[in-house]
C-alpha positions in Angstrom: -136.7 25.7 -145.2 -136.4 22.2 -142.9 -137.4 18.9 -143.4 -137.8 16.1 -140.8 -140.2 13.3 -140.9 -143.6 13.5 -139.3 -145.8 10.6 -138.8 -144.4 9.3 -142.2 -144.6 12.7 -144.1 -142.0 14.8 -145.2 -142.0 18.2 -143.4 -140.8 20.7 -145.6 -142.0 24.5 -143.9 -142.1 24.2 -140.0 -144.7 26.0 -138.0 -142.6 29.0 -137.0 -141.4 29.5 -140.5 -144.6 29.6 -142.0 -145.8 32.2 -139.0 -142.8 34.4 -139.9 -143.3 34.4 -143.2 -146.9 35.3 -142.7 -146.1 38.4 -140.5 -143.3 39.4 -143.5 -146.1 39.3 -146.2 -148.4 41.4 -143.6 -145.3 44.0 -143.2 -145.3 44.6 -147.2 -149.1 44.5 -147.7 -149.7 47.4 -144.9 -146.5 49.0 -146.6 -148.2 49.2 -150.4 -152.2 49.5 -148.9 -151.2 52.2 -146.9 -153.6 54.7 -147.1 -156.1 52.4 -148.4 -158.7 49.7 -147.2 -157.7 46.5 -149.1 -160.4 44.0 -149.4 -159.1 40.0 -148.8 -160.8 37.5 -150.7 -159.7 34.0 -149.3 -160.7 30.7 -151.7 -161.6 28.2 -149.5 -161.1 25.8 -148.3 -157.3 25.5 -148.9 -156.7 29.3 -147.8 -158.9 29.7 -144.9 -156.1 29.0 -142.2 -153.6 31.1 -144.1 -156.3 34.2 -144.7 -157.4 34.5 -141.2 -153.3 34.5 -139.8 -152.7 37.0 -142.5 -155.4 39.2 -141.6 -155.0 39.0 -138.2 -151.0 40.5 -138.6 -152.6 43.6 -140.7 -153.2 46.5 -138.6 -154.7 48.6 -141.4 -158.1 48.7 -142.0 -160.0 46.4 -144.2 -163.0 43.7 -145.7 -162.9 40.3 -146.3 -164.8 38.1 -148.2 -164.3 34.2 -149.2 -165.2 32.3 -152.4 -164.7 28.6 -153.5 -163.7 26.9 -156.3 -162.9 22.9 -156.9 -161.7 20.9 -159.5 -159.9 18.4 -156.7 -162.0 15.8 -155.4 -160.3 13.5 -154.1 -157.3 13.3 -156.5 -154.0 14.3 -156.2 -154.3 16.7 -159.4 -156.2 19.2 -160.5 -159.2 17.0 -162.7 -162.4 18.3 -164.6 -163.9 21.6 -165.0 -163.7 24.4 -162.5 -167.2 25.2 -160.9 -167.7 28.2 -158.3 -169.2 27.0 -155.3 -169.5 29.8 -153.6 -169.6 33.1 -155.0 -168.7 36.4 -153.2 -171.4 38.0 -150.9 -170.0 41.2 -151.0 -169.6 43.3 -154.0 -166.2 44.7 -155.2 -166.7 47.5 -157.3 -164.6 50.2 -156.7 -162.6 48.1 -153.8 -158.7 46.9 -153.9 -159.0 43.3 -154.3 -156.5 41.2 -152.9 -156.9 37.2 -153.6 -155.8 35.1 -151.0 -154.9 31.2 -152.3 -153.5 28.7 -150.3 -151.5 27.1 -153.4 -150.7 28.3 -156.8 -149.5 25.3 -158.5 -150.7 24.9 -162.3 -152.3 28.2 -162.0 -155.7 27.0 -163.5 -157.7 28.3 -160.9 -156.0 31.9 -160.4 -156.3 32.4 -163.8 -159.9 31.5 -163.7 -160.5 33.6 -160.8 -158.5 36.7 -162.7 -160.9 36.5 -165.8 -164.0 36.4 -164.1 -163.2 38.9 -161.1 -162.6 42.1 -163.2 -165.9 41.9 -164.5 -167.2 43.1 -161.3 -165.1 46.1 -161.8 -162.2 46.2 -158.5 -160.0 49.4 -158.2 -157.4 46.8 -158.2 -156.7 43.2 -158.1 -153.7 40.9 -156.6 -153.0 37.7 -156.0 -151.7 36.0 -152.5 -150.1 33.0 -152.1 -148.6 31.1 -149.5 -146.9 28.7 -151.5 -146.1 28.6 -155.2 -145.0 25.9 -157.3 -143.6 27.6 -160.2 -142.2 24.3 -162.0 -145.7 23.3 -162.5 -147.6 26.5 -164.1 -149.7 26.2 -167.0 -151.6 28.9 -166.9 -150.3 32.8 -166.6 -150.8 33.1 -162.7 -148.3 35.1 -161.1 -148.9 35.6 -157.0 -147.9 39.4 -156.2 -147.2 37.9 -153.0 -145.5 34.7 -152.5 -144.6 33.0 -149.2 -142.2 29.9 -150.3 -142.0 28.1 -153.2 -142.1 24.4 -152.8 -141.0 21.7 -154.7 -143.6 19.8 -157.4 -144.8 17.5 -154.6 -148.0 17.4 -153.2 -147.9 19.5 -150.3 -150.4 19.2 -146.8 -151.1 21.1 -143.8 -152.3 24.4 -142.8 -155.0 24.2 -144.8 -153.8 22.3 -147.9 -155.5 18.9 -147.5 -155.2 15.2 -149.4 -159.7 14.1 -149.5 -159.9 17.0 -146.3 -157.4 14.9 -144.5 -154.4 17.2 -143.2 -156.0 20.4 -143.0 -155.2 20.7 -139.5 -151.6 20.5 -139.6 -149.5 23.5 -138.1 -147.2 23.1 -140.6 -146.7 21.9 -144.7 -145.4 18.5 -145.2 -145.2 16.5 -148.8 -147.7 13.9 -148.7 -146.0 10.6 -150.5 -147.9 9.1 -153.2 -147.9 5.9 -151.5 -149.3 7.4 -148.1 -152.4 7.7 -150.1 -153.9 4.5 -149.6 -153.5 4.8 -146.0 -155.4 8.0 -145.5 -158.8 6.7 -144.7 -157.4 4.2 -141.6 -155.3 7.1 -140.2 -157.3 8.9 -137.3 -155.2 11.5 -135.8 -151.9 13.6 -136.7 -149.5 14.6 -133.9 -147.4 17.6 -134.6 
């Protein structure tokens, strides 16, 4: 992982590194699911960009759906109870489900979904995360596929946000807590 500064953010993972790693993850998933048709479930909104890039890298037949769980609001840490904001549209019974997350931090969201999704009787259920923050893990959630381990910092970019901002950055960057106070005044971010 390279480190540089862009617009006051510390870039932790460059765009090219992300593209290369997503392609590697796709090759591993293809090897693991050869002869099967996986069903990718993206966790909105954070995983939307990663989910799209990942499925475009795959050459095997697949289906996909999305769900949404929230707990952050405008905070820099997960707060309050988890709520299911958007349920699955498709029945997953008998399907080989790959849950696609942007980041597994405390593991709270993944643990919640891994208690709830098995009730819908998928043939198998695995977790794929672009980022993992093992130093913060409080719940039993271990990704089967992980792009990068990141330090215990608040990260943004490539779908991850702070107060709905920074999702459009093509790289992963660390957000300084002092920067959060100035976010409302920032309009654009140049890569």
